[in-house]
N, C-alpha and C positions, 0 to 999 in steps of 0.2 A: 677334399671339397667338403667332405662330410663334417670334418672337425671345425672348418671355418663356419659352416652355417650353425653348427652347436653353439660356437662361441657367441655368434650374434644373438641367438636365442638365450643364451645365458645373460648376455649383457643387458638385453631387453628386459628380461626377467628381474635383474637386478635392479634396473632402472624403475621398473613398475612397483617393485617391492618398496623402493626408496621412497617414491611419491605416494604410495599408499599409506605408508606409514607416517609419511608428512603431513598427508591429509587428516589421517587419524589423529595425529598430535595436535593439528590446529583446532579440530572439532572438540577434543577433549579439554582443551584450555577454554575454549568458547563456552562449554558446558559448565565448567567450573565457575567461570564469571557469571554465567546465567543464573545458576542456582543460588549464588550470593547476591543475585539482584543488581550486579554491576553490569548494567546492559550497554553502556557505552563501550566499555572493554570486550564484553562479548561481541558486539557487532564486528569489531576488528577482526576477530579470529573466525567468525562465521564467513565473512566476506573472503577471507583466505582459503577457506574450505570450499566455498561455492565457486571459486575461480578454477579449482582444480577438479570438482566434481559438481557441476552445475545443477544437476537433479538429485542432490542429497535431500531428502524430504525433512530430517530432523533439521540440518542448518537452515532449510528454507523457512520452516514453520516457526522456528525460534528466533531467527534474525527478523521475521515479520513481526512477532510478538515484542521484540526488544525496541523495534522502531515505534511501534503503538504506545509503548510505556513511556517512552521519551517524547511522546506527542509529534514524532516526525511522521505524519500521517500520509504524506506524499510517498515515502518510501514504504511505509507499512501496506499502503494499497498495492505497490508495485509487487512486493514479495508474497501479500496473500493472495493476489491473482495468480501467481505462480504455484502456491500452495494448493489452492482448491484444483488445479490442473493436475499436480502431482499425486494429491491423496485426496480424491473426491469422497472418500469413505469418512473422512474426519469432519463431523458437523460443525465443529468449533470455528473451523476455517472460514466457513460461510458466515457465521455471526460476526467474527472479527473482521472479515473483509467488507461486509456491509457497515459496520460501525467505521471503519476507515473511510469508506466511500462517503458516507454521511457526514463525517468530520470535515471532508474535502467537498462539501456542499452538492453531491452528486446523489441527490435523494432519490431519484427514479431508479438509478441503477443499484442503490443501496437496498431499496425494497426488493428487488429481483433476489438478492442474496439472503435477506431475512427469510423470504418465503422458502427459499431451498432450505435453510436451516429448519424452518418450522416443519417442512415436509419430513424430515428426519427426526424431529422432535415435536410431534404434535400437541403435547401437553406442556409444553415450555412456556412460562409465564414471561421470560425475557424475549423470547421470540414474538410472541403476540404484542408485546408492549413496543418492539422495535418496528413491526408492521404498522401498528397503529400510529407511532410517532411519525412515520412517514406520510400517513393520511392527514395527520394534524397539521404538519408543517405547510402542506398545500392548502389546507382552509385558513391557515393564519396569515397566509400571504395577503389576504384581502381585508384583513382587520385594521382598524386605525391604530397608529403607532402612539403608545402611551409616553414614550420617552425619547429624549434627544441625548445623544452622547459625544463626548469630546475628550480629547487627551487632557493630561494635567502637566503643566510645564514645570520643569526644574525638579521632578520627583523621580522619574523613571530612568534605568539604567539598562545596560545590556544584559543584565542578569534578572532574576526574578524579584519583583517588588509587588506586594499585595496586602489586603487586608488592612486598609488605613481606617484611622478613626480621630475624631478632632480632640486634641488635649491642650488645654490652656489656650495659648496664643499660636499654637501650630498643629502639625499632623504627626501621628505616631502609625508606623507601618513596619512590615516585616520585609527583609530584603536579603539576598545571596551576596551582597557587598563587603548555598546549600541546595539541596534538592528541594523537590516541589512537595509541599504538603498536601497537594490535592490527592496525591497517592501516597497515603502515610507510610507504607511499609517499604518505599523505594529509596530511602536516604543513601546518597553517594551514587545512585543510578546513573546520573548525568555527569559525573565528576566535577560538580560544582561546589564552591565553599558552602560551609554551613550557614544556616539562617541565623539572623540577628534581628533585634529590635531597634529600629532607627527612629530619629525625630527630626523634623524639618520645620523650622520657624516660618509663619507666614508675614508677607509683607505685601507688597504688589504682586509678588509671586513668592514661591517657596524658596528659601535659602538652602544653601547646600546642606544635605542630610549628615548627620552625626549620630553616633551611637547614644540611644536613648538612656541606657544606664549600665554602667560598668558592673554594678552588683547583680543586675538581672541576665545580662549576656555572658553565657559559659563559652567553653570552647566547642560545643556542639549545637544542635538546633534549639532556638529560642523563638517562641512566638507561635501564631498571633496572641493578641492580648485584649482584654476587657477591663476597663477602670470604672470603678464605683462612681455614682454621681457626686459624691463628696471629694473626689481625687484621693482619697486616702488609702484605698486597697487596690492593688492590681491582681488579676487572674491571668496567668499566662501558660502557655504549652511550652514543654521542655521534653526533648528526646535525649536523655543520657546515653553514655556509651561505656557499658560495664563489659568486662571480659570475664565471662563465667563459663567458658567452654564452647565448643563449636556449635552445640546444640542450643544454646541460650540466644534469645532474641530480645533485643532491648524494646521496651514499650513506650509509647507516647504518654506523658503524664501531664496533669494540671497541677499548678504550684500557685500559691499565693505570696505576697509580700506587703508590708506595710510601709506607707511614707513617714519617715520620721526626719524632719527638717527637710532637706534636699536629697536625702538617699533612701533608697528602698531596702528596708531591712526585714529581719524576721521571716525569712524565705521558709515557707512550710509546703510540704506536699499534701495536695487536696485529699480528704479523708476517703474517697472513693476511687482514687488512683490505684492502679494494681501492676504487678510484674506478670500477670497472666494475660492482661488484654490492655488495649490501648484506650485512653481517656484524653480527649482533646477539644481544642477550639471552644474555650469558655465565653459564655456571654452573661453578664448579669444585668437583670432588668433595672430600669431607671429607679424604681422605688426600692430596689435591693430585696424583693421578695422572692425572686426566682433566678435561678442559676441553670442555663441551658448548656449542653455539651454534646459532642459527638463520641460514640464509643462502639467497640466491636464486643462489649461485653456478652457472656452468655445469656441466653433468653430472648435475644432480640429478633428482629425480622430477617436480618441478613447480615451483610458485612458491617459497615458503620452505620449506627442508627442515632437519631436525636433523642435524646433524654433531658428531663427537667427535674431539678430538686427545689422543693419549696422551703422558705425560710421557716425553721422551728426555734424560736428565741434566738440564741446566739450561734445556732448551729443549722446544718443543712439536712433535710429529711431524705429518705430513701430515693434513689433515682426512679423516675417514673418514664417509661418508654411511651412516647406520643403515639404509637399506634401504627397500624398497617396502612392507613390512608397517607400518612406522612413518609413512613419508613417502609422500605421495599427490600427484595432480597439483594440489591446492590449498596451504593453508598449515599447516605445523606449526612452532609457535613456542614461546617461553618454556619452556625446558627446565629441570628441577630434578631432581637425582640425590641419592638417599639410599638406603643399605642395599641396593644392588644393584638398585633400582627406579629407572626414569627415569619422571618425570611430565613431560607437556608438553599442549600445548592444539593443537586441530586443528579445522578445518572441513570437512577432506576425508575423515574417517573418520564412520561412522554416529553421529548424535548428535542432540540436541534442537533445535538452531538456533543460528547463529553459531558460536563457539568453544566446544568442550566440552574438559574435562581428561580425559586418559588416563594409564594407567600400563602399563608394560612392563618385563619382568625382563632384565637382562643375562644372567643364567645361562640364559635361554631364546634366546639369540643375537637379541634385539630382535624377537621374534615374538609374534603373538596379543596386541596391545594391548588393554586393557580399559577400556570407559567407566565412569567412577566415578559415573555416573548422579544422579538427584536424590536429596536436594536440593542436592548439591555443583553438580552441572550444571543448566541452566537453558535456556529457550528463547532467551537472549540470549548474551552473551560472558562465559565463565568461564575464569579463567586466572591465572598467577602464584601457584601454590600453594607453600606452605612450612610443612614440620612443625616445631613446637617440641619435641616428643618423639613417642612411637610413637602417641599416640592424639589428639594436638591439633595445631592449626596456624592458619594464615591462607590466604585466597586471595582473589582480586579478581574482581568481576563488576559488569555495567552493569544487572542484573536490576531488575525493579519493586520499589518500596517502599525504594530506597536515598535517600541525600541529594543525589546529583547525577548525574554521568556513571557513571565507574566508581568503585566503592567497595570498601573493605576489609571482609571478613567473617572471622569465626573459625568453626572447624568442630570437632567431636569425632567421632572414628571409633568406631563401635561394632561390635565383633567380633560377627560373626554366623555362623550355621552356613553353611559353604560349601556350595554346590549343584552338581550335575553332572548329567550324562545318560548314557544307555546306549544303543546300537544292538545289536540282535540279529538272528538268522537261524534260522528253525524249518525243520527238514527231517523228512521221513518217508522212512525207507529211502533217503537220499541225494537225495531230490527235495524242491524247495521246497514248503512247505506253505502255500498262498496262502489268503486270505481265512478265516484262523483266529483266534479271539480268544484273546489272551494277557492275562493278568490280573497286576498287581503287587500283592504284598501285604508289610507290614512284618513284623518278628519277632513281633508279638503277632497275626498273621494277620488283620489289618485289612485290607480291600480298599483300596487307594489309587487306582489308575487301571486301566483296560482299553483295549486297543487292538486293531486287527485287522491281520494281516499283509497286505503287498501281494502283487502277483502274483509276486513273487520270494521271498516267505517272509519280507520284512523287516520289523521294527518298530522303534519308539523310545520311549523313556520319559524325560521331562524333569523338571527340578527335584527331583533326588534328593538326600539329605543325604548328605554326604561320609562315606566310612568306616562308613556304616551298612550292617547286612545286610538283604537282601531276598529274597522269594521270587517266582518266576514259576511261573503255573500255566497249562498248555494246558487250555482249555475245550473238551474233546473227549470224548464219550461212548464213542466205540469204542475199546475198551482195546488191540485189535490195532494200532491205529494208534499208540497211546501207547507200546507196546512198542518200535515202530520209530522213535520220535520221538528227534531230538537237537537241542538248542538251543546256539547259539555266541553268543558276544559278539563283536562285530565293530569294526573301526576306523572312521574317517571315511570310508573308500573302500568300505565294505561287506564289507571281507575278514576271513575267520575268524582270530581271534587267541587266543581261549580257548573250551573247552567248559565249558558249565555244569554244576555239580555236580547229577546226577540223584538225588533223594531219593524218588522212586517216585510213582506215581499221576499222572504228569504234571507233577511240581513239581520245581523247581529252586531252588537258593539261589546267590547271587552277593553279592559286596560292592561297593558304589558307590565308584569312583575318579574322580579328575580325568579327564575325557573326553579330553584330548589325550594322556593316558598310554596309551590304547590304540593309538594311532598309533606309539609307540614300541616296542611289543611286535613280536617277530617272527611272521610268518604261520604259523598253524597247519597243521602236515603232518599226514596221515591217521596216520601212526605215532604222532604225539605225543598223540592222543587217550587212549592207555592210560596217560598220566601221571597222569590223575585218576581212574582206576579200579583195582579190584584183582581178581585171579582167586581164586575160592574152590573148592577141591577137596573132595569128599566121597564117602562110600560107605555105603550100605545093607548091613546083615547081621541075621542071625537070632541065632545064637549066636557065630560066629566071621566075621571078615572074609572074602568070597569065597563064603560058602554062599547068597547070594541072587542070583537072575538073572532077576528077573521082569519087568524093563523098565518099572519104575515111574516116573511123572512126578513130581518133586520141584518144588515152588514155592517162592520166596522171597516173603515175605508181609510187610505192615506191621503195626504194633500193632492195627490194625482189621480184620486178615484180607484186605486188599486184595492182589492178586497184582501184585508188581513183577518178578518174573523166572521163568523156566520152564527146566528142564533134564531130560533123561531118562537114567535109568541105563543102563549097558551090561551086557554078559553077566556081569561081576563086581560089580555092583551100583554101580559108579562113576559120577560125575556131575561136572560142572564147570560153573561160572558164570564166564564170562569177563571180563565188565565190569560188576561191582557197585560201588556207592558205597562209598568206604573208611569205612564205619561201625565204631562200636565193637562192634556185635553185630548178628546177624541171626536172623531167625525162619524156620524152614523148616516146610513142610507137605506132607504126601504127597497126591497126587491121589486116592488109594484109602487111607483111613486103615486103619492095621494097628498095634495095640498090641504086636505082637510083634516089630516091626522096631526096630532100633537104628540111630543115624545117628551117623557119626564124621567129623571133619574131618582131611584129611590134606594133606601138602605135595605139590608137584609131582612128588616121586619115590615117592609112596605112604606116606611115614612119617607116623605117627600123631601129629597135633598134641593134639587133645583130642575128648572126646566131647561131643556136643550133648545137652543135658539135655531130655528129653521132659516136656511140660507136661501139665496136667490137660485142656487143651481140644485135645489131640492135636498141637499145634505143637512143635518143637524149638527151643531158643534155645542159639545159639552166641555167645559174647564173646569177641571177638579179643585181647583184652589182659588178662593176669592180673597185677595190680600186688602186689608184695611191699612189706614195711614199709621196707626201706632200699634196694631196687633198682627200677629202672623196666626194664620189658621193652618193646623197641622191635621193630618189624618193619621193615626197611629197604627200600630201593628194589628189591632183588632178593627179596623176601620172606623174608629170612633172619631167624631170631629171635635177637636180641641182648639183652644185659642190661648196663646200666651203673649206676653209683652216681648217686643223685640229686645234682643241681647239677655233675655232672662235665662237663669240657669235652669234648664230643663232637665231634670233628673229622671231618666227612665227607670233606672236602677243602677246603682253605684257598682263599679267594677273593682272587686277586691283582689288582693294578690297574697301570694304565700311569703314568707319572711324571706327578705333579701333576694326576691325573684321578680323578674319583670315580664315573665311569660304569661300569655293569655290561656288561662286554664279552661276547662269544659264550661264551667258556670258562667265565666265571663264571656265565653264565646256566644252563649245563648242570648246574653244581654246585648252584645254588640250587633248581633243578628237583627235583634229589635230595632236599633238605630239604623241599621242598613235599609229595612224595609220602610221606615219613617222618610229616610233621604230619597229612596226611589219613588215614594208616593208623593213627595213633595218637593218638586224640582226647583222651587224659588227659595230655598233655604241653604244655608251652609251650617257648619258645625266647628265648634272649637273644643279640643279635648284638652283637659288640665288634669294632671296627674299628681299625686301627693304621696308622702312617705309617713312612716312614724317617725319617732325621735331617735331610734338606735342609729349610730354610726355619726360620722362627722357631717357637718354641714355640706361640704363638697361632695361627700359620697351620696348624700341622700338627694342633692340636687342633680347628680348625675343619674342616679338610679331613677328618679321620677321622669327624667327626660327620656331615658330608656323605655320606661312604661308607656309615657304617651306615645313614642313613636311605634312600638309594637302595636298598639291599640290602633293607631292610625293605619299601619301596614296590614292589619286584619281586614279593616274596613275597605281598603283599596283592592285587595284580593278578592273582595265580592263584587268589583266592577265599578265602584263609585269613583267619579273623577277626582283626582287629587287636589285639583284647585277649589274642592268644596269642603276640604279637611285641613285644618290647622291644629297643631299639637304643640303643648309646651309643658315643662315641668316645673314645680313650685316647691319641690323638696318637702321639707318638714313645717314650712311657714304658715299653714293654713288648717290645723287639726279641726277636726269635727268632734272630737272626743279626747278625754285626758289620757295621755300616754303613761301617766303614772297615778297611782292612788294617793289619797290625801296624807297617808303615812310615808310616802315616798318609795313604795314598793311598785313592782312592775305591774302594769295593767294590760295584760295581753289582749283582751277584748277591745279595749279602746284603741291599742294600737293597730289591731286588724282593721277596725272601721277607717283609721287614717290611711291606711294602704289601699288607695282608691283612685279612680278616674272618673270625673264627671264631664257633662256635656254642656256646652251653652249654645243654643240655636240661634243663628244670626241671619237676618233677611239678606239675601243676595242683591247686589246692585245692578 
């Protein structure tokens, strides 16, 4: 009996040993494929391992990782759910689990996993980004859609097709008909054919795709491409496969070729390609002066970064990293540049999942990249955008509903009303007004939003229409507090930059501007507050000025009789209101009505400007401006009354610019502030800005530069609260010089050119 039991034990031990070795062998094979980046093969053997040992942590984590690399997020989610259960101490499992959930559009569940990751890694930038992206997605849901998206007929296949561009009478694109270039280091990971460059001719729909060039397509990966505007030079990505030992890794490189006849010849390696790092995804600007690409070269912000080389004669200058606002610790790839805007894809900026397409302006020094949102972006990879005109184009995505892996889609850009935000600060007698309700109204007095100030008197309104006029109202019944209230517009740091225009009864108006413009404004000094107000001097008398000394209180009231300002007469019956809104007219009222009293408005020196007319209800009306048929009466920044002919060029002071610059410098800002005061004091006039350049540069360049100067001057004035329909702006280039750009001997005249770099104003009577 004993020998029989021993035999069973021995047999069981042999079987266990056999299966243990079998499972170990499967895991070993899986790990070999995994380390080589052959994830499709690795999955087969990890699955066999888990069939024998369902709780194997290594196999579970690696098969989850493999599925995520192959973008099979459904299986990745399943195995990462198991991984966090089996190995809760490995924080990366929570991060990858959350990313897989987000790729599967389970944003709320993803946020929970990212927060768990962040608990274990409180200083992780990627953790903070992932949590923020979940919050952003929720906010973006209510935003208007800027694009419509549809599939492209007769182009896509069951394999990857991506990165299209228009060439001659058809479309050039990259196809696996290879592994996916979204993850540059994973060639062969999904057991697909290598990438090649294809071309499809356009007719009513695209014809059957064929190889673009036998000279360019190799036996390994080729594409994507960029072709110069003259169609003579092509830049393309190529991944060669050289056998240099087991530790050698082939890097992606950029190559160029020249078109000779109908063949691409003279194939050369781009000078900044390297065997030590990858250089990929070239894009040449339309004017041929910039070459953008993606690279993981040393000194970058993270994995793949966007770089630009500037043309220097017949060669390219050193690569310049676009900086940490574009580039992140993750991947930024597939650059595309058009009309001063760079489009690129990133999985390191706040997005929906996978790669999202972003845009950033070169004129903003590559700052504040914008997510293009749905439906252009999705929870999968979106990349390889190309515009055919200002409103239409193509892009690539592996989203649900396509024919295969990556597919090519077309889009239409829909111009929508731009939105912005404003932040403000409310003070009572120079102290923060906390816990006070502030309401936002449109021009039709329709209530839009209400917020409550925080403990520091600060508040914020979002989703405002750009350039629209709005009103803010302080919901406070205590009039004594309203008399002491001041409402400021602030920059992103909460610092005062503008004083809102007080129109009485705790109500203020302002114009919505791009939020980042507030950061460009100088901080508001206390003495600057008077720029948006005017002083009004007056005097009460019975028969002659000086015959009244009763100490009467004079009120400024609105049309409904509400008091919006108070002043008391002195021994000569004089009074002054220091900071009234620069309105066209005022209504005055006496605290003790007396029909025998007359009221006149005087200047600072006591000279009579005009008598205020007494109305039937006891109020006195004073209109600041008297318009004549052929003349415009203005009150300038010094409260001087002047008259000019309608449509006359009224040069307060010309605005001068630095060479090649359109920026409003400090001196220009002071002159524009004077114009703002005039506009605020004279509601019956509009202004036309005309900007000019010197003769340096081409006619087209100067025309564009003058237009930029005019627009920036206009934007500066709008930032001060002036309504946009009162300001027009245009650029005239170098066509109207006021001084010679050159001396008589033909040499340069710097002082003359400086005078020509200017903006002038024309005062126009409003209709």
